[in-house]
C-alpha positions as CSV (number, residue, x, y, z in Angstrom):
1,M,-60.7,-103.2,-47.8
2,G,-58.9,-105.6,-45.5
3,D,-56.6,-108.4,-46.7
4,S,-59.2,-111.1,-47.6
5,Q,-56.4,-113.7,-47.9
6,S,-55.1,-113.1,-44.4
7,Q,-57.3,-115.9,-43.2
8,T,-57.5,-119.2,-45.1
9,T,-61.0,-120.1,-46.2
10,R,-62.4,-123.3,-44.8
11,W,-61.8,-125.3,-47.9
12,S,-60.8,-129.0,-47.9
13,L,-62.8,-129.6,-44.8
14,V,-64.7,-132.7,-46.1
15,P,-61.7,-135.0,-45.6
16,R,-61.2,-133.6,-42.1
17,L,-64.6,-135.0,-41.0
18,Q,-62.8,-138.3,-40.6
19,D,-61.5,-136.8,-37.3
20,P,-64.4,-136.6,-34.9
21,E,-62.5,-134.1,-32.8
22,D,-62.1,-131.6,-35.7
23,V,-64.5,-128.9,-34.4
24,E,-64.1,-126.6,-37.3
25,A,-64.9,-129.2,-39.9
26,W,-68.0,-130.4,-38.0
27,N,-69.2,-126.9,-37.4
28,W,-68.9,-126.4,-41.2
29,F,-70.9,-129.5,-41.8
30,V,-73.7,-128.3,-39.5
31,D,-73.7,-124.8,-41.0
32,V,-73.9,-126.1,-44.6
33,Y,-76.1,-129.2,-44.3
34,A,-78.5,-128.8,-41.3
35,G,-80.9,-126.5,-43.3
36,P,-81.0,-128.6,-46.5
37,V,-81.5,-131.8,-44.6
38,R,-84.5,-130.4,-42.7
39,R,-85.8,-129.0,-46.0
40,Q,-85.6,-132.5,-47.5
41,A,-87.3,-134.0,-44.5
42,Q,-90.1,-131.4,-44.7
43,L,-90.7,-132.2,-48.4
44,I,-91.2,-135.9,-47.6
45,L,-92.8,-135.8,-44.1
46,G,-94.6,-132.5,-44.2
47,R,-93.7,-129.0,-43.2
48,R,-94.7,-129.4,-39.5
49,H,-93.9,-133.0,-38.9
50,P,-92.6,-133.5,-35.4
51,D,-89.8,-135.9,-36.5
52,V,-88.0,-133.5,-38.9
53,D,-85.2,-132.9,-36.4
54,D,-84.9,-136.7,-36.0
55,V,-83.9,-136.9,-39.7
56,W,-81.0,-134.5,-39.0
57,Q,-79.8,-136.5,-36.0
58,E,-79.9,-139.6,-38.1
59,V,-77.9,-137.9,-40.8
60,V,-75.2,-136.9,-38.3
61,I,-75.0,-140.4,-36.9
62,Q,-74.8,-142.0,-40.4
63,V,-72.2,-139.6,-41.8
64,K,-69.9,-140.1,-38.8
65,K,-70.3,-143.8,-39.2
66,R,-69.6,-143.7,-42.9
67,V,-66.5,-141.5,-42.7
68,E,-65.1,-143.6,-39.9
69,E,-65.6,-146.9,-41.7
70,R,-64.9,-145.9,-45.4
71,G,-63.4,-142.5,-45.5
72,I,-64.7,-139.8,-48.0
73,E,-64.5,-139.4,-51.7
74,R,-64.5,-135.7,-52.6
75,S,-64.8,-135.8,-56.4
76,G,-68.0,-135.6,-58.4
77,G,-70.2,-134.2,-55.7
78,R,-70.2,-137.6,-53.9
79,F,-70.2,-136.3,-50.4
80,R,-73.2,-134.0,-51.1
81,G,-74.9,-136.9,-52.8
82,L,-74.2,-139.1,-49.9
83,V,-75.8,-136.7,-47.4
84,N,-78.8,-136.4,-49.7
85,I,-79.3,-140.2,-49.9
86,I,-79.0,-140.6,-46.1
87,A,-81.5,-137.8,-45.4
88,R,-84.0,-139.1,-47.9
89,R,-83.8,-142.7,-46.6
90,A,-84.2,-141.5,-43.0
91,A,-87.2,-139.4,-43.8
92,M,-88.9,-142.2,-45.8
93,K,-88.3,-144.7,-43.0
94,I,-89.9,-142.3,-40.5
95,R,-92.9,-141.7,-42.7
96,A,-93.3,-145.5,-43.3
97,K,-93.4,-146.0,-39.5
98,N,-95.3,-142.9,-38.3
99,G,-97.0,-141.5,-41.3
100,P,-96.9,-137.9,-42.7
101,A,-97.9,-134.8,-40.8
102,A,-101.5,-133.7,-41.1
103,N,-100.7,-131.4,-44.0
104,G,-98.7,-134.1,-45.7
105,G,-95.7,-133.6,-48.0
106,D,-95.7,-131.2,-50.9
107,E,-98.1,-132.1,-53.6
108,A,-95.2,-132.3,-56.1
109,L,-93.9,-135.3,-54.1
110,A,-97.2,-137.2,-54.0
111,G,-95.5,-140.2,-55.6
112,V,-93.0,-140.4,-52.8
113,A,-95.8,-140.2,-50.3
114,G,-97.6,-143.0,-52.1
115,K,-94.6,-145.3,-52.0
116,V,-94.0,-144.7,-48.2
117,V,-97.6,-145.0,-47.2
118,G,-98.3,-147.9,-49.5
119,G,-99.7,-146.3,-52.7
120,R,-98.1,-146.2,-56.1
121,A,-94.4,-146.6,-56.6
122,V,-92.0,-143.7,-56.6
123,T,-91.5,-142.3,-60.0
124,V,-88.4,-140.9,-61.7
125,D,-90.0,-137.5,-61.6
126,D,-90.4,-137.7,-57.8
127,I,-86.8,-138.5,-57.2
128,A,-85.7,-135.8,-59.7
129,E,-87.8,-133.2,-57.9
130,L,-86.3,-134.2,-54.5
131,D,-82.8,-134.0,-56.1
132,R,-83.6,-130.6,-57.6
133,Q,-84.8,-129.2,-54.3
134,W,-81.8,-130.6,-52.5
135,E,-79.3,-129.0,-54.9
136,L,-81.1,-125.6,-54.6
137,S,-81.0,-125.9,-50.8
138,V,-77.4,-126.8,-50.6
139,K,-76.4,-124.0,-53.0
140,A,-78.3,-121.5,-50.9
141,S,-76.7,-122.8,-47.7
142,M,-73.2,-122.6,-49.2
143,V,-73.8,-119.0,-50.3
144,M,-74.8,-118.2,-46.7
145,K,-71.6,-119.9,-45.4
146,A,-69.4,-118.1,-47.9
147,I,-71.0,-114.8,-46.9
148,Q,-70.3,-115.6,-43.2
149,I,-66.7,-116.5,-43.9
150,V,-66.0,-113.3,-45.8
151,R,-67.9,-111.2,-43.3
152,D,-65.6,-112.4,-40.6
153,E,-62.5,-111.6,-42.7
154,V,-63.1,-107.9,-43.5
155,A,-63.4,-104.6,-41.8
156,A,-66.8,-103.6,-40.4
157,D,-67.2,-100.6,-42.7
158,D,-66.4,-102.7,-45.8
159,W,-69.0,-105.3,-44.7
160,R,-71.6,-102.5,-44.1
161,C,-71.0,-101.3,-47.7
162,F,-71.6,-104.7,-49.1
163,E,-74.5,-105.7,-46.8
164,K,-76.5,-102.5,-47.6
165,T,-75.9,-102.5,-51.4
166,R,-75.7,-106.1,-52.5
167,I,-77.4,-108.5,-50.0
168,V,-81.1,-109.3,-50.5
169,S,-83.1,-111.2,-47.9
170,T,-85.6,-113.7,-49.1
171,H,-87.6,-116.7,-47.8
172,D,-88.2,-120.2,-49.0
173,E,-91.7,-121.9,-49.0
174,E,-91.3,-122.9,-45.4
175,G,-90.6,-119.3,-44.4
176,N,-86.9,-119.9,-43.7
177,E,-84.8,-116.8,-44.4
178,Y,-81.8,-116.9,-46.7
179,F,-79.8,-114.4,-48.6
180,E,-79.0,-113.7,-52.2
181,I,-76.3,-111.5,-53.7
182,A,-77.5,-108.9,-56.2
183,E,-75.5,-108.8,-59.4
184,R,-75.4,-105.0,-59.2
185,P,-75.8,-102.6,-56.3
186,I,-79.4,-102.2,-55.3
187,Q,-80.8,-99.0,-56.8
188,G,-80.4,-96.0,-54.5
189,T,-78.2,-97.6,-52.0
190,V,-74.7,-96.5,-53.1
191,A,-75.2,-92.8,-52.6
192,A,-76.8,-93.5,-49.2
193,V,-74.0,-95.7,-48.0
194,A,-71.3,-93.3,-49.3
195,K,-73.0,-90.5,-47.3
196,E,-73.3,-92.6,-44.2
197,L,-69.6,-93.8,-44.3
198,K,-68.3,-90.4,-45.5
199,C,-66.6,-91.9,-48.6
200,S,-67.0,-91.6,-52.3
201,E,-69.4,-93.6,-54.4
202,A,-66.5,-94.9,-56.3
203,Q,-65.1,-96.4,-53.1
204,V,-68.4,-98.1,-52.4
205,Y,-68.4,-99.6,-55.9
206,R,-64.9,-100.8,-55.5
207,V,-65.4,-102.4,-52.1
208,T,-68.6,-104.1,-53.1
209,W,-67.1,-105.5,-56.3
210,E,-64.1,-106.9,-54.4
211,M,-66.4,-108.4,-51.7
212,K,-68.6,-110.0,-54.4
213,K,-65.5,-111.5,-56.1
214,R,-64.2,-112.8,-52.7
215,I,-67.5,-114.4,-51.8
216,S,-67.6,-116.1,-55.3
217,E,-64.1,-117.5,-54.7
218,V,-65.1,-118.9,-51.3
219,F,-68.3,-120.4,-52.7
220,K,-66.4,-122.1,-55.4
221,G,-63.9,-123.4,-52.9
222,L,-66.7,-124.8,-50.7
223,S,-68.4,-126.3,-53.8
224,S,-65.2,-127.9,-55.0
225,D,-64.8,-129.6,-51.7
226,E,-67.9,-131.6,-52.5
């Protein structure tokens, strides 16, 4: 397996967002948050609402404004929470002005829809559900980013070992694809990969264990930056 420490992981990028010219930091922001923001917008506006992308654009504008004016606090998940609040407010504002899509928001968020359209007030349960969905989306997005970072660090054969034995493709309720990492090699894959790469099964186990460990390290680094 290649030297996973040869490239520094993209940790401590949140403070660097204060520099609008820092391309790496802003690419990281897009990679991690574009999906969760759109998911939040879909929950509030409806899955096919035409203004979902407008919510993302508003988030980018407001985050840039916020970091330029006030800087960023990294501790306690405050940046992640800030993005969540901006996205939610932007989506609710659009719904108040234009209404939901024909299919509406998810039934679980009927209280949120009621507040925006003029019905009953938002309940604590409504906000808790939005927050729960947000955390799940951000975690999945960070796993994807960690996988991407490690994939770019290692040799092609090492990545093929891991991809074929540990990565599981799945989809959320909107049909968006994301990946999960199996705790153990998927049944029947180790022998097949060892044969394909002309190596021992022990080598496959070693490489995939090291890769999983590395991805976990990168994920923790990304999370701690929040």
